[in-house]
Backbone as CSV, one residue per row, in Angstrom:
resi,resn,N_x,N_y,N_z,CA_x,CA_y,CA_z,C_x,C_y,C_z
1,MET,55.706,102.033,136.232,56.682,100.948,136.330,57.565,100.898,135.047
2,ALA,56.903,101.032,133.878,57.615,101.008,132.623,58.623,102.102,132.525
3,LYS,58.268,103.290,133.052,59.159,104.419,133.000,60.407,104.165,133.880
4,THR,60.176,103.498,134.983,61.321,103.176,135.871,62.280,102.200,135.158
5,LYS,61.739,101.206,134.488,62.560,100.247,133.805,63.391,100.932,132.706
6,GLY,62.694,101.854,131.979,63.396,102.567,130.902,64.516,103.413,131.438
7,SER,64.278,104.091,132.561,65.350,104.916,133.138,66.498,103.991,133.605
8,HIS,66.187,102.862,134.203,67.232,101.950,134.651,68.031,101.429,133.492
9,TYR,67.363,101.123,132.397,68.013,100.591,131.198,69.006,101.632,130.613
10,LYS,68.552,102.889,130.557,69.421,103.936,130.017,70.628,104.145,130.897
11,ARG,70.468,104.011,132.239,71.582,104.151,133.107,72.616,103.033,132.859
12,ASN,72.146,101.857,132.480,73.080,100.754,132.232,73.624,100.743,130.793
13,ARG,73.134,101.585,129.927,73.511,101.503,128.524,74.998,101.786,128.378
14,LEU,75.533,102.735,129.143,76.930,103.052,129.064,77.787,101.822,129.396
15,GLN,77.340,101.047,130.436,78.072,99.835,130.764,78.007,98.841,129.643
16,GLN,76.853,98.744,129.004,76.697,97.826,127.877,77.619,98.215,126.707
17,LEU,77.600,99.469,126.419,78.440,99.980,125.335,79.930,99.790,125.624
18,ARG,80.283,100.035,126.918,81.688,99.849,127.343,82.130,98.390,127.133
19,GLY,81.314,97.461,127.622,81.624,96.049,127.478,81.717,95.644,125.992
20,PHE,80.804,96.155,125.198,80.810,95.884,123.756,82.077,96.449,123.082
21,CYS,82.448,97.681,123.425,83.651,98.275,122.841,84.912,97.528,123.258
22,TYR,85.006,97.155,124.477,86.189,96.410,124.939,86.290,95.067,124.229
23,ALA,85.133,94.427,124.030,85.153,93.131,123.347,85.587,93.311,121.883
24,ALA,85.135,94.423,121.232,85.558,94.695,119.873,87.020,95.009,119.759
25,GLN,87.576,95.719,120.747,88.993,96.098,120.729,89.876,94.892,120.931
26,THR,89.492,94.005,121.812,90.374,92.865,122.168,90.054,91.577,121.396
27,GLY,88.881,91.530,120.752,88.480,90.321,120.052,88.170,89.202,121.035
28,SER,87.790,89.536,122.273,87.602,88.524,123.310,86.625,89.059,124.403
29,VAL,85.581,88.243,124.707,84.664,88.622,125.788,85.377,88.510,127.136
30,SER,86.219,87.502,127.296,86.893,87.326,128.584,87.874,88.495,128.864
31,LYS,88.598,88.958,127.796,89.493,90.104,128.000,88.684,91.367,128.263
32,ALA,87.542,91.499,127.601,86.659,92.668,127.872,86.204,92.663,129.322
33,ALA,85.933,91.468,129.851,85.496,91.351,131.232,86.606,91.770,132.191
34,GLU,87.838,91.391,131.875,88.979,91.790,132.693,89.124,93.328,132.668
35,MET,88.955,93.932,131.517,89.112,95.367,131.423,88.023,96.108,132.150
36,SER,86.817,95.477,132.205,85.670,96.112,132.849,85.525,95.748,134.311
37,PHE,86.415,94.864,134.831,86.347,94.366,136.199,84.986,93.688,136.497
38,LEU,84.535,92.931,135.456,83.265,92.213,135.580,83.486,90.757,135.219
39,SER,82.512,89.915,135.459,82.574,88.535,135.052,82.299,88.421,133.559
40,GLN,82.753,87.331,132.944,82.548,87.086,131.542,81.060,86.958,131.249
41,PRO,80.242,86.258,132.027,78.804,86.239,131.744,78.110,87.602,131.771
42,SER,78.627,88.483,132.646,78.045,89.829,132.719,78.281,90.606,131.428
43,VAL,79.478,90.524,130.878,79.746,91.190,129.623,78.990,90.564,128.480
44,SER,78.835,89.240,128.488,78.043,88.554,127.439,76.601,89.048,127.491
45,LEU,76.075,89.206,128.683,74.695,89.691,128.840,74.574,91.134,128.322
46,GLN,75.593,91.988,128.581,75.565,93.358,128.066,75.503,93.371,126.530
47,ILE,76.324,92.509,125.904,76.317,92.480,124.441,75.006,91.948,123.932
48,GLN,74.450,90.939,124.575,73.158,90.354,124.146,72.061,91.407,124.288
49,ALA,72.097,92.246,125.337,71.052,93.303,125.509,71.121,94.279,124.364
50,LEU,72.308,94.644,123.899,72.439,95.591,122.774,71.935,94.917,121.483
51,GLU,72.223,93.638,121.318,71.756,92.941,120.140,70.212,92.881,120.102
52,ARG,69.590,92.659,121.250,68.136,92.646,121.312,67.545,94.015,121.025
53,GLU,68.158,95.075,121.592,67.627,96.408,121.398,67.679,96.819,119.911
54,PHE,68.783,96.526,119.262,68.993,96.953,117.913,68.597,95.919,116.886
55,ASN,68.274,94.733,117.405,67.815,93.601,116.520,68.924,93.310,115.467
56,ILE,70.150,93.176,115.957,71.269,92.870,115.068,72.183,91.860,115.711
57,THR,73.109,91.343,114.972,74.212,90.491,115.494,75.444,91.376,115.469
58,LEU,76.111,91.499,116.621,77.232,92.362,116.711,78.590,91.675,116.371
59,PHE,78.674,90.380,116.677,79.948,89.668,116.473,79.704,88.362,115.738
60,GLU,80.750,87.912,115.070,80.811,86.558,114.531,82.137,85.928,115.028
61,ARG,82.114,84.640,115.300,83.284,83.976,115.836,84.159,83.429,114.713
62,ARG,85.476,83.719,114.816,86.434,83.167,113.889,87.550,82.518,114.732
63,GLY,87.442,81.223,114.889,88.374,80.505,115.725,88.245,80.966,117.162
64,PRO,89.356,81.269,117.801,89.246,81.711,119.218,88.851,83.164,119.380
65,ARG,88.779,83.891,118.301,88.496,85.339,118.382,87.057,85.623,117.896
66,ILE,86.565,86.789,118.332,85.331,87.286,117.763,85.624,88.575,117.009
67,VAL,84.906,88.782,115.897,85.108,89.942,115.095,83.806,90.615,114.832
68,LEU,83.800,91.904,114.597,82.620,92.684,114.396,81.969,92.324,113.076
69,THR,80.634,92.248,113.040,79.896,92.166,111.822,79.819,93.555,111.219
70,PRO,79.383,93.724,110.024,79.275,95.105,109.450,78.374,96.001,110.314
71,GLN,77.274,95.440,110.827,76.371,96.252,111.682,77.075,96.513,113.027
72,GLY,77.815,95.526,113.535,78.570,95.770,114.733,79.616,96.845,114.598
73,LYS,80.285,96.871,113.428,81.297,97.927,113.145,80.597,99.276,113.146
74,SER,79.392,99.381,112.559,78.686,100.654,112.514,78.359,101.155,113.939
75,LEU,77.888,100.232,114.783,77.595,100.634,116.186,78.852,101.008,116.916
76,TYR,79.937,100.252,116.699,81.194,100.513,117.341,81.733,101.894,116.994
77,ASP,81.664,102.321,115.757,82.121,103.613,115.346,81.329,104.744,116.033
78,LEU,80.044,104.465,116.358,79.260,105.471,117.069,79.508,105.443,118.562
79,ALA,79.715,104.234,119.068,79.772,104.078,120.543,81.159,104.402,121.120
80,ARG,82.212,104.104,120.389,83.511,104.253,120.969,83.854,105.702,121.388
81,PRO,83.580,106.713,120.633,83.805,108.090,121.102,83.047,108.411,122.363
82,LEU,81.825,107.871,122.498,81.038,108.148,123.689,81.679,107.477,124.903
83,VAL,82.110,106.272,124.770,82.753,105.527,125.873,84.082,106.209,126.241
84,ASP,84.869,106.567,125.235,86.107,107.268,125.524,85.906,108.571,126.271
85,ALA,84.914,109.355,125.821,84.597,110.630,126.465,84.157,110.460,127.907
86,MET,83.327,109.476,128.193,82.880,109.259,129.526,84.022,108.736,130.428
87,ASP,84.842,107.884,129.891,85.948,107.388,130.678,86.967,108.449,131.000
88,SER,87.030,109.482,130.184,88.002,110.571,130.402,87.351,111.800,131.009
89,LEU,86.063,111.707,131.394,85.301,112.895,131.838,85.981,113.565,132.993
90,ARG,86.392,112.822,134.045,86.921,113.444,135.205,88.218,114.192,134.915
91,ASP,89.148,113.496,134.200,90.416,114.181,133.915,90.233,115.406,133.037
92,THR,89.285,115.344,132.066,89.014,116.490,131.211,88.407,117.637,132.007
93,PHE,87.505,117.325,132.910,86.870,118.355,133.737,87.924,119.052,134.602
94,VAL,88.802,118.280,135.241,89.803,118.858,136.071,90.763,119.728,135.278
95,ALA,91.155,119.206,134.115,92.066,119.994,133.242,91.433,121.317,132.799
96,ASN,90.168,121.265,132.451,89.519,122.440,131.940,89.265,123.496,133.033
97,ASN,89.089,123.043,134.226,88.681,123.934,135.292,89.819,124.282,136.282
98,GLN,90.796,123.433,136.363,91.866,123.726,137.330,93.257,123.686,136.672
99,GLY,93.305,123.485,135.373,94.553,123.345,134.698,95.098,121.929,134.856
100,ILE,96.091,121.585,134.024,96.664,120.251,134.136,97.659,120.210,135.290
101,GLU,97.309,119.515,136.330,98.168,119.450,137.513,98.611,118.043,137.813
102,ASN,97.781,117.066,137.402,98.187,115.709,137.633,97.555,114.825,136.577
103,GLY,97.973,113.562,136.559,97.495,112.652,135.528,98.681,111.899,134.928
104,ARG,98.436,111.269,133.798,99.465,110.454,133.133,99.266,110.497,131.635
105,VAL,100.372,110.484,130.926,100.360,110.288,129.472,101.206,109.065,129.174
106,THR,100.654,108.151,128.380,101.329,106.903,128.082,101.688,106.884,126.598
107,ILE,102.951,106.715,126.253,103.428,106.808,124.884,104.214,105.542,124.553
108,ALA,103.967,104.977,123.384,104.753,103.836,122.916,105.660,104.339,121.769
109,ALA,106.873,103.793,121.734,107.821,104.204,120.697,108.924,103.133,120.623
110,GLY,109.591,103.082,119.449,110.704,102.213,119.245,111.956,102.769,119.948
111,GLU,112.966,101.954,120.016,114.195,102.361,120.706,114.819,103.609,120.115
112,SER,114.928,103.664,118.763,115.557,104.828,118.147,114.796,106.092,118.435
113,THR,113.460,106.007,118.416,112.603,107.182,118.721,112.792,107.652,120.144
114,ILE,112.855,106.695,121.108,113.045,107.056,122.489,114.408,107.661,122.706
115,LEU,115.432,107.161,121.993,116.807,107.651,122.204,117.027,109.005,121.548
116,TYR,116.521,109.192,120.308,116.927,110.348,119.504,115.883,111.457,119.363
117,ILE,114.621,111.131,119.484,113.558,112.112,119.262,112.942,112.606,120.586
118,MET,112.595,111.666,121.457,111.759,112.012,122.620,112.412,112.830,123.736
119,PRO,113.726,112.683,124.003,114.292,113.330,125.180,113.945,114.824,125.350
120,PRO,114.080,115.691,124.319,113.776,117.083,124.573,112.271,117.343,124.852
121,PHE,111.436,116.528,124.236,109.993,116.676,124.454,109.644,116.261,125.903
122,VAL,110.206,115.117,126.323,109.920,114.654,127.699,110.441,115.638,128.689
123,GLN,111.611,116.200,128.490,112.225,117.122,129.409,111.366,118.418,129.518
124,GLU,110.988,118.959,128.367,110.235,120.183,128.397,108.818,119.987,129.023
125,PHE,108.202,118.882,128.673,106.869,118.602,129.210,106.915,118.395,130.768
126,SER,107.994,117.768,131.195,108.095,117.482,132.653,108.312,118.803,133.382
127,ILE,108.996,119.781,132.787,109.238,121.068,133.395,107.922,121.865,133.432
128,GLN,107.175,121.828,132.334,105.934,122.561,132.254,104.818,121.989,133.094
129,HIS,104.794,120.639,133.237,103.723,119.942,133.924,104.348,118.916,134.926
130,PRO,104.899,119.375,135.998,105.619,118.448,136.924,104.701,117.419,137.572
131,GLY,103.401,117.674,137.609,102.469,116.729,138.253,102.047,115.613,137.321
132,ILE,102.389,115.694,136.063,101.976,114.675,135.062,103.037,113.586,135.000
133,ASP,102.662,112.353,135.148,103.550,111.247,135.029,103.627,110.831,133.545
134,ILE,104.826,110.531,133.074,105.010,110.059,131.678,105.436,108.591,131.682
135,LYS,104.736,107.768,130.957,105.088,106.369,130.824,105.482,106.098,129.386
136,MET,106.750,105.743,129.205,107.277,105.447,127.882,107.411,103.921,127.769
137,GLN,106.784,103.340,126.702,106.893,101.934,126.474,107.722,101.633,125.226
138,ASN,108.838,100.936,125.420,109.752,100.591,124.344,109.212,99.383,123.626
139,VAL,108.674,99.552,122.389,108.020,98.464,121.702,108.454,98.425,120.268
140,THR,108.200,97.306,119.607,108.353,97.190,118.178,107.074,97.727,117.543
141,GLY,107.147,97.909,116.223,105.998,98.530,115.512,104.714,97.747,115.673
142,ARG,104.794,96.396,115.549,103.572,95.588,115.622,102.981,95.685,117.031
143,ASP,103.837,95.618,118.098,103.320,95.700,119.436,102.745,97.067,119.709
144,GLY,103.359,98.092,119.183,102.833,99.435,119.364,101.464,99.622,118.779
145,MET,101.196,99.050,117.633,99.893,99.170,117.013,98.840,98.360,117.803
146,LYS,99.224,97.257,118.365,98.323,96.467,119.201,97.930,97.293,120.442
147,LEU,98.908,97.883,121.086,98.627,98.715,122.259,97.738,99.911,121.918
148,LEU,97.981,100.477,120.722,97.192,101.664,120.314,95.736,101.275,120.073
149,ARG,95.532,100.181,119.389,94.193,99.753,119.072,93.390,99.261,120.246
150,SER,94.095,98.778,121.268,93.430,98.329,122.485,93.294,99.436,123.513
151,ASP,93.736,100.615,123.194,93.633,101.788,124.071,94.423,101.621,125.356
152,GLU,95.523,100.850,125.292,96.398,100.732,126.476,97.393,101.881,126.514
153,ILE,97.517,102.619,125.444,98.377,103.784,125.391,97.630,104.965,124.809
154,ASP,98.131,106.172,124.933,97.482,107.327,124.393,97.841,107.473,122.914
155,PHE,99.135,107.333,122.562,99.538,107.427,121.168,100.884,106.810,121.007
156,VAL,101.323,106.679,119.761,102.622,106.150,119.393,103.439,107.321,118.748
157,VAL,104.727,107.329,119.010,105.613,108.236,118.264,106.554,107.321,117.476
158,GLY,106.577,107.506,116.140,107.403,106.650,115.336,107.325,107.029,113.872
159,SER,107.768,106.119,113.032,107.770,106.341,111.552,106.800,105.400,110.934
160,MET,105.899,105.896,110.120,104.966,105.050,109.397,105.203,105.232,107.886
161,ILE,105.055,104.131,107.147,105.098,104.192,105.707,103.738,103.821,105.161
162,GLU,103.183,102.684,105.646,101.813,102.347,105.315,100.905,102.828,106.454
163,VAL,99.762,103.424,106.136,98.873,103.929,107.141,97.501,103.226,107.028
164,PRO,97.147,102.337,107.964,95.857,101.666,107.904,94.710,102.650,108.000
165,GLU,93.522,102.182,107.596,92.331,103.014,107.529,91.932,103.576,108.917
166,ASP,92.160,102.785,109.993,91.719,103.193,111.297,92.764,104.010,112.018
167,ILE,93.859,104.400,111.370,94.956,105.076,111.966,95.189,106.439,111.356
168,GLU,95.563,107.425,112.173,95.960,108.753,111.651,97.430,108.923,111.986
169,TYR,98.201,109.320,110.956,99.661,109.563,111.126,99.906,111.010,110.865
170,ILE,100.595,111.662,111.823,100.908,113.088,111.743,102.415,113.273,111.721
171,PRO,103.025,113.259,110.499,104.460,113.420,110.406,104.954,114.734,110.912
172,ALA,106.047,114.696,111.630,106.630,115.935,112.211,108.007,116.259,111.666
173,PHE,108.871,115.263,111.515,110.230,115.509,111.134,110.671,114.554,110.038
174,THR,111.631,114.978,109.238,112.103,114.204,108.101,113.585,113.951,108.224
175,TYR,113.979,112.717,107.957,115.391,112.367,108.054,115.897,111.699,106.788
176,ASP,117.170,111.854,106.505,117.762,111.368,105.258,118.289,109.939,105.443
177,PRO,118.271,109.145,104.336,118.932,107.873,104.336,120.436,108.067,104.188
178,MET,121.211,107.342,104.972,122.692,107.510,104.923,123.385,106.178,104.911
179,LEU,124.475,106.126,104.129,125.390,104.980,104.204,126.430,105.291,105.279
180,ILE,126.678,104.324,106.185,127.756,104.541,107.167,128.787,103.422,106.976
181,THR,130.022,103.814,107.042,131.164,102.888,106.835,132.235,103.167,107.918
182,PRO,133.099,102.219,108.152,134.303,102.545,108.991,135.126,103.613,108.286
183,LEU,135.962,104.319,109.102,136.726,105.404,108.565,137.757,104.947,107.523
184,ASP,138.199,103.688,107.638,139.218,103.181,106.733,138.633,102.352,105.633
185,HIS,137.361,102.435,105.394,136.662,101.641,104.381,136.975,102.201,102.992
186,PRO,136.998,101.376,101.923,137.201,101.877,100.569,136.234,102.954,100.109
187,LEU,135.019,102.957,100.639,134.018,103.938,100.243,134.038,105.195,101.111
188,ALA,134.820,105.186,102.207,134.728,106.224,103.224,135.082,107.641,102.699
189,LYS,135.945,107.723,101.714,136.415,109.047,101.224,135.524,109.573,100.076
190,ARG,134.537,108.765,99.713,133.663,109.175,98.573,132.526,110.128,99.013
191,ARG,132.291,111.094,98.214,131.145,111.967,98.483,129.872,111.398,97.969
192,LYS,130.000,110.615,96.890,128.785,109.907,96.316,129.190,108.463,96.016
193,VAL,128.239,107.594,96.138,128.444,106.175,95.772,127.226,105.707,95.025
194,THR,127.420,104.688,94.199,126.297,104.056,93.493,125.785,102.903,94.343
195,LEU,124.562,102.523,94.023,124.002,101.388,94.748,124.751,100.094,94.411
196,ALA,125.220,100.012,93.188,126.022,98.822,92.801,127.270,98.696,93.615
197,GLU,127.915,99.845,93.936,129.127,99.867,94.757,128.789,99.405,96.191
198,VAL,127.641,99.881,96.702,127.235,99.472,98.041,126.993,97.953,98.107
199,ALA,126.425,97.441,97.060,126.065,95.997,97.013,127.298,95.084,97.041
200,GLU,128.473,95.653,96.743,129.671,94.836,96.727,130.218,94.525,98.146
201,HIS,129.644,95.171,99.150,130.180,95.061,100.514,129.101,94.440,101.467
202,PRO,129.527,93.682,102.433,128.541,93.067,103.381,127.864,94.114,104.214
203,LEU,126.543,93.896,104.434,125.753,94.876,105.141,125.438,94.413,106.602
204,ILE,125.201,95.373,107.444,124.693,95.151,108.781,123.312,95.850,108.865
205,LEU,122.262,95.079,109.123,120.939,95.684,109.121,120.169,95.289,110.345
206,PRO,119.042,96.014,110.687,118.169,95.600,111.767,117.475,94.314,111.345
207,PRO,116.815,93.603,112.305,116.098,92.381,111.978,115.162,92.505,110.790
208,ARG,115.001,91.427,110.065,114.307,91.493,108.748,112.810,91.793,108.899
209,HIS,112.197,91.632,110.125,110.803,91.940,110.247,110.518,93.452,110.382
210,LEU,111.579,94.260,110.526,111.425,95.664,110.680,111.415,96.345,109.243
211,THR,110.896,97.569,109.239,110.718,98.292,107.951,112.052,98.541,107.246
212,THR,113.091,98.822,107.942,114.371,99.151,107.298,114.810,98.043,106.360
213,TRP,114.709,96.806,106.807,115.131,95.669,105.980,114.281,95.619,104.727
214,ARG,112.958,95.730,104.904,112.065,95.648,103.754,112.331,96.736,102.717
215,VAL,112.612,97.965,103.222,112.949,99.064,102.280,114.257,98.752,101.519
216,VAL,115.259,98.313,102.251,116.534,97.985,101.611,116.376,96.884,100.545
217,ASP,115.611,95.832,100.939,115.379,94.748,100.004,114.650,95.241,98.725
218,PHE,113.624,96.082,98.930,112.871,96.570,97.809,113.735,97.397,96.862
219,VAL,114.597,98.263,97.411,115.419,99.107,96.570,116.467,98.292,95.788
220,PHE,117.081,97.334,96.433,118.068,96.522,95.684,117.388,95.686,94.612
221,GLN,116.229,95.122,94.935,115.507,94.326,93.881,115.073,95.232,92.758
222,LYS,114.619,96.428,93.051,114.247,97.375,91.999,115.369,97.661,91.026
223,HIS,116.575,97.627,91.489,117.777,97.890,90.651,118.454,96.583,90.208
224,ASN,117.737,95.463,90.442,118.292,94.145,90.033,119.707,93.866,90.559
225,LEU,119.906,94.182,91.816,121.190,93.984,92.442,121.090,92.971,93.589
226,ASN,122.016,92.091,93.671,122.138,91.188,94.795,122.942,91.858,95.925
227,TYR,122.601,91.516,97.186,123.305,92.063,98.298,123.446,91.011,99.376
228,ARG,124.337,91.210,100.286,124.558,90.236,101.345,124.447,90.931,102.727
229,VAL,123.611,90.359,103.588,123.530,90.839,104.940,124.366,89.933,105.819
230,LYS,125.479,90.425,106.289,126.413,89.606,107.079,125.969,89.520,108.516
231,LEU,125.287,90.588,109.027,124.933,90.619,110.447,123.577,91.296,110.630
232,GLU,122.686,90.667,111.341,121.460,91.286,111.817,121.657,91.726,113.239
233,ALA,121.337,92.983,113.567,121.551,93.482,114.906,120.428,94.463,115.236
234,GLY,119.906,94.388,116.420,118.816,95.252,116.848,119.323,96.547,117.428
235,GLY,118.797,97.663,116.953,119.110,98.998,117.485,120.240,99.686,116.746
236,TRP,120.015,100.982,116.475,120.995,101.727,115.687,122.324,101.857,116.442
237,GLU,122.299,101.984,117.727,123.540,102.131,118.442,124.402,100.869,118.327
238,VAL,123.780,99.692,118.357,124.499,98.464,118.181,125.049,98.397,116.779
239,ILE,124.242,98.763,115.760,124.663,98.685,114.394,125.864,99.644,114.166
240,LYS,125.786,100.841,114.704,126.904,101.774,114.538,128.185,101.221,115.162
241,LYS,128.047,100.589,116.297,129.224,100.026,116.977,129.889,98.943,116.095
242,TYR,129.091,98.056,115.530,129.676,96.987,114.696,130.226,97.531,113.393
243,VAL,129.629,98.587,112.860,130.243,99.195,111.652,131.567,99.828,112.001
244,GLU,131.662,100.518,113.124,132.935,101.086,113.587,133.992,99.996,113.720
245,MET,133.622,98.789,114.137,134.531,97.708,114.337,135.002,97.084,113.000
246,GLY,134.366,97.507,111.904,134.746,97.010,110.584,134.100,95.735,110.125
247,LEU,132.966,95.369,110.772,132.296,94.131,110.430,131.389,94.244,109.202
248,GLY,131.168,95.442,108.756,130.310,95.680,107.585,129.956,97.135,107.487
249,ILE,129.078,97.441,106.523,128.566,98.807,106.344,127.063,98.727,106.524
250,SER,126.411,99.887,106.680,124.989,99.832,106.920,124.315,101.048,106.269
251,ILE,122.982,100.874,106.070,122.124,101.936,105.544,121.199,102.340,106.692
252,VAL,121.377,103.534,107.199,120.604,103.994,108.361,119.859,105.268,108.016
253,THR,119.055,105.687,108.997,118.367,106.979,108.877,119.155,108.021,109.695
254,SER,119.251,109.207,109.203,120.100,110.242,109.840,119.655,110.564,111.247
255,ILE,118.445,110.108,111.665,118.011,110.302,113.019,119.006,109.832,114.057
256,CYS,119.771,108.734,113.713,120.629,108.124,114.717,122.038,108.672,114.711
257,LEU,122.317,109.621,113.833,123.720,110.137,113.693,123.870,111.476,114.457
258,THR,124.774,111.466,115.383,125.000,112.619,116.233,126.204,113.477,115.736
259,GLY,127.036,112.891,114.891,128.242,113.583,114.439,129.479,113.234,115.289
260,THR,129.292,112.478,116.365,130.386,112.130,117.253,130.927,110.724,116.986
261,GLU,130.291,110.024,116.053,130.699,108.630,115.763,132.009,108.619,114.942
262,ASN,132.709,107.524,115.083,133.888,107.289,114.292,133.493,106.541,112.977
263,LEU,132.742,107.263,112.203,132.128,106.700,111.014,132.217,107.669,109.867
264,ALA,132.301,107.152,108.644,132.111,107.981,107.468,130.636,107.906,107.074
265,THR,130.055,109.008,106.666,128.641,109.046,106.256,128.505,109.580,104.843
266,ILE,127.669,108.905,104.072,127.482,109.276,102.662,125.984,109.262,102.358
267,PRO,125.413,110.409,101.847,123.993,110.414,101.593,123.555,109.377,100.543
268,LEU,122.363,108.818,100.757,121.837,107.847,99.778,120.404,108.257,99.313
269,SER,120.069,109.546,99.401,118.751,109.993,99.003,118.494,109.727,97.543
270,ARG,119.496,109.500,96.774,119.302,109.200,95.352,118.566,107.875,95.154
271,TYR,118.726,106.968,96.114,118.131,105.633,95.968,117.013,105.326,96.963
272,PHE,117.193,105.847,98.211,116.302,105.479,99.257,115.409,106.647,99.687
273,PRO,114.143,106.380,100.023,113.234,107.464,100.457,113.635,108.091,101.787
274,LYS,113.332,109.334,101.949,113.452,109.973,103.237,112.466,109.334,104.211
275,ARG,112.720,109.410,105.504,111.836,108.850,106.499,111.261,109.962,107.378
276,THR,109.964,109.895,107.583,109.330,110.860,108.528,109.050,110.152,109.828
277,TYR,109.039,110.934,110.889,108.650,110.501,112.233,107.601,111.458,112.736
278,GLY,106.651,110.907,113.484,105.589,111.759,114.017,104.688,111.002,114.949
279,VAL,103.461,111.538,115.173,102.534,111.009,116.113,101.586,110.051,115.376
280,VAL,101.290,108.886,115.976,100.383,107.892,115.417,99.197,107.769,116.336
281,LEU,97.983,107.981,115.854,96.793,107.974,116.676,95.774,107.010,116.112
282,ARG,94.953,106.478,116.945,93.762,105.738,116.479,92.680,106.792,116.108
283,LYS,92.114,106.686,114.930,91.097,107.619,114.517,89.921,107.575,115.432
284,GLY,89.429,108.744,115.844,88.256,108.816,116.702,88.576,108.677,118.165
285,LYS,89.844,108.433,118.534,90.153,108.291,119.965,90.001,109.644,120.659
286,TYR,89.405,109.541,121.871,89.230,110.745,122.699,90.491,110.843,123.576
287,LEU,91.322,111.855,123.319,92.585,112.003,124.005,92.401,112.702,125.317
288,SER,93.123,112.231,126.337,93.098,112.916,127.621,93.778,114.258,127.533
289,ALA,93.555,115.128,128.481,94.136,116.448,128.477,95.682,116.358,128.499
290,PRO,96.306,115.533,129.311,97.731,115.419,129.278,98.290,114.944,127.920
291,ALA,97.640,113.990,127.305,98.056,113.571,125.984,97.939,114.636,124.947
292,THR,96.840,115.403,124.993,96.645,116.503,124.102,97.740,117.565,124.234
293,LYS,98.090,117.883,125.515,99.113,118.861,125.730,100.484,118.411,125.232
294,PHE,100.780,117.091,125.362,102.071,116.552,124.865,102.137,116.678,123.381
295,ILE,101.056,116.346,122.706,101.056,116.423,121.251,101.166,117.883,120.809
296,GLU,100.496,118.808,121.505,100.602,120.225,121.181,102.084,120.702,121.334
297,LEU,102.746,120.178,122.355,104.162,120.527,122.522,105.004,120.072,121.367
298,MET,104.729,118.847,120.845,105.476,118.333,119.706,105.180,119.193,118.460
299,LYS,103.937,119.600,118.312,103.609,120.446,117.192,104.387,121.772,117.253
300,LYS,104.423,122.367,118.445,105.114,123.624,118.595,106.587,123.494,118.320
301,ARG,107.225,122.435,118.818,108.645,122.258,118.614,108.935,121.965,117.162
302,SER,108.066,121.230,116.465,108.348,120.916,115.071,108.207,122.147,114.203
303,LYS,107.284,122.999,114.533,107.074,124.222,113.765,108.272,125.182,113.892
304,ARG,108.865,125.169,115.092,110.057,126.027,115.304,111.234,125.462,114.568
305,GLY,111.177,124.158,114.217,112.294,123.585,113.453,113.575,123.419,114.265
306,ASP,113.429,123.364,115.613,114.645,123.338,116.411,115.019,121.944,116.899
307,ARG,114.451,120.921,116.287,114.767,119.554,116.702,116.116,119.154,116.167
308,HIS,116.915,118.490,117.003,118.267,118.066,116.643,118.264,117.249,115.338
309,LYS,118.972,117.739,114.355,119.159,117.045,113.069,117.850,116.801,112.322
310,ALA,116.764,117.497,112.617,115.547,117.278,111.917,115.432,118.193,110.724
311,ARG,114.870,117.704,109.647,114.609,118.527,108.489,113.154,118.367,108.111
312,ARG,112.419,119.473,108.062,110.994,119.406,107.818,110.639,119.264,106.356
313,ASP,111.479,119.780,105.483,111.263,119.637,104.022,109.812,119.903,103.640
314,GLU,109.267,121.016,104.189,107.922,121.459,103.822,106.793,120.482,104.297
315,ILE,107.078,119.564,105.167,106.010,118.732,105.723,105.431,119.485,106.913
316,GLN,104.179,119.769,106.882,103.507,120.447,107.932,102.972,119.465,108.955
317,PHE,103.191,119.772,110.243,102.685,118.913,111.331,101.137,119.041,111.251
318,GLY,100.506,117.880,111.135,99.012,117.894,111.019,98.633,117.333,109.665
319,GLY,99.574,117.165,108.734,99.274,116.595,107.467,99.282,115.097,107.509
320,MET,98.991,114.427,106.425,99.002,112.997,106.324,99.944,112.536,105.227
321,GLU,100.645,111.432,105.498,101.501,110.853,104.491,101.099,109.373,104.292
322,MET,100.885,108.995,103.080,100.435,107.641,102.801,101.502,106.885,102.024
323,GLY,101.409,105.536,102.066,102.270,104.706,101.261,103.371,104.026,102.052
324,GLY,103.922,102.953,101.529,105.074,102.301,102.171,104.691,101.100,103.020
325,SER,105.431,100.838,104.153,105.194,99.596,104.839,105.500,99.591,106.307
326,GLY,104.671,100.109,107.134,104.719,99.766,108.537,105.188,100.837,109.495
327,LEU,105.036,100.552,110.796,105.416,101.440,111.874,106.770,100.950,112.417
328,THR,107.751,101.869,112.608,109.025,101.513,113.191,109.367,102.407,114.337
């Protein structure tokens, strides 16, 4: 009888670990229950069973959320790869034995990344794997990180400056900082400008919660210069349009410049850092076969160096870049 109970318990352990991992990811037993298609009491019992087995406390409550204890974090680091692998077992088996014929890859990215970086990758992947569905989610940096940590997406494509401990950033392409002005602007005919000269003119920038604003603010403060933001506008295409109309000048990343705009462009690498874009992953995540293939395609394209307006500047795909502030 004891042997039967033990076998039954081991069969249920995966369910217990799954409920525990979902609760850790979402900070909520009720949300974990929704993800598991179980009742909230069932998930609570799963977590309690693990706590009894290991004689530990897995969570502590902080307001409406639950957070992992140090011992809970240790178990989570061990359990999550197992749960991910089991949840992806069927897709992985089919991919390994029959090739990738169907499935889905879910990617989160900001508007500029979707507009300027992703199209050739999506097109080539669709041609190579017509049975794979691609879901692109247009999100801000903060929302993208939430989706990534909760495993609602496979990965993010974007630009990171600060890299959290639980995240892996794989830079692929490098873009230059550029000043854009109307064609009839006083600075338009200049090959070089100083930051002080830029500060004399009203700026058009993305919303202040995004990385671009923080970088601009940091650089001007570093040089003890005051500046004026006349207009906040979301999206590079919108910003370019308003600059063309003569409402101000802007500091952008060359990712958004196609060469067809009615704008003057002046490099600002002397003052502002270059920006890299690449793949953002949760460390330890078990990637599905379609997601793995998509990332491999990006690696291949970046190594060929044939991305529109991309400059690799000796950054190897697969390396890590640290420092700065946030995902955009």
